[in-house]
C-alpha positions as CSV (number, residue, x, y, z in Angstrom):
1,X,0.0,0.0,0.0
2,X,1.1,3.5,-0.7
3,X,-0.3,6.9,-0.1
4,X,-0.5,9.6,2.6
5,X,-1.0,7.1,5.4
6,X,2.3,5.3,4.7
7,X,4.0,8.7,4.1
8,X,2.9,9.7,7.7
9,X,4.3,6.4,9.1
10,X,0.9,4.9,9.8
11,X,0.5,1.1,9.8
12,X,-1.7,-0.2,6.9
13,X,-4.6,-2.4,8.0
14,X,-6.4,-3.0,4.7
15,X,-9.6,-1.6,3.3
16,X,-13.1,-0.8,4.7
17,X,-16.4,0.1,2.9
18,X,-18.6,2.8,4.3
19,X,-21.9,4.4,3.3
20,X,-21.6,8.1,2.8
21,X,-24.1,10.8,3.7
22,X,-25.5,10.7,0.1
23,X,-26.1,7.0,0.3
24,X,-23.2,6.0,-2.0
25,X,-20.8,3.3,-0.9
26,X,-17.1,4.0,-1.0
27,X,-14.0,2.1,-0.1
28,X,-11.3,3.6,2.1
29,X,-7.8,2.6,3.1
30,X,-7.5,1.9,6.8
31,X,-4.4,2.5,8.9
32,X,-3.6,2.1,12.6
33,X,-2.3,5.2,14.4
34,X,-1.7,6.5,17.9
35,X,-3.2,9.9,18.7
36,X,-3.0,12.1,21.8
37,X,-6.6,12.8,22.9
38,X,-7.4,14.6,26.1
39,X,-3.7,14.3,27.1
40,X,-3.7,10.5,26.7
41,X,-2.4,8.2,23.9
42,X,-5.1,6.2,22.1
43,X,-4.8,3.6,19.3
44,X,-7.3,4.5,16.6
45,X,-8.3,3.4,13.1
46,X,-7.7,6.1,10.4
47,X,-9.6,6.0,7.2
48,X,-7.9,7.6,4.3
49,X,-10.2,10.1,2.4
50,X,-9.7,12.8,-0.2
51,X,-12.0,15.1,1.7
52,X,-11.2,17.5,4.5
53,X,-10.3,16.3,8.0
54,X,-12.9,14.0,9.6
55,X,-13.2,12.8,13.2
56,X,-15.0,9.6,14.2
57,X,-17.8,9.3,16.8
58,X,-15.6,7.0,18.9
59,X,-13.3,9.9,19.8
60,X,-16.2,12.2,20.5
61,X,-17.8,9.9,23.1
62,X,-17.9,11.9,26.4
63,X,-17.5,15.2,24.6
64,X,-19.8,18.0,23.5
65,X,-19.5,19.0,19.8
66,X,-20.5,22.5,18.8
67,X,-20.6,23.4,15.1
68,X,-21.4,26.7,13.4
69,X,-22.9,25.3,10.2
70,X,-21.6,28.1,8.0
71,X,-18.7,28.3,5.5
72,X,-15.5,28.4,7.7
73,X,-17.7,28.2,10.8
74,X,-16.2,27.4,14.2
75,X,-16.0,23.9,15.6
76,X,-15.5,23.3,19.3
77,X,-15.0,19.9,21.1
78,X,-15.4,20.1,24.9
79,X,-14.8,17.3,27.3
80,X,-17.9,16.6,29.5
81,X,-17.4,16.3,33.2
82,X,-17.6,12.7,34.4
83,X,-20.6,11.8,36.4
């Protein structure tokens, strides 16, 4: 496998199909990566896409997502207090 994931030193894992918002099915390269999230290292799957940056719902669990749905709108991710 080649591409941006390998250039970034990510570990290739294969391919995965996903249904996009418009209902079409697309195939993405999948890589394993370690990210720092809330100050801790987490192993995550990274899907290679030609679109802008995307974040999965798994990382957002326990957080509040605020989006200004306008061109170049602000996006905030806020960690929720544990109950």
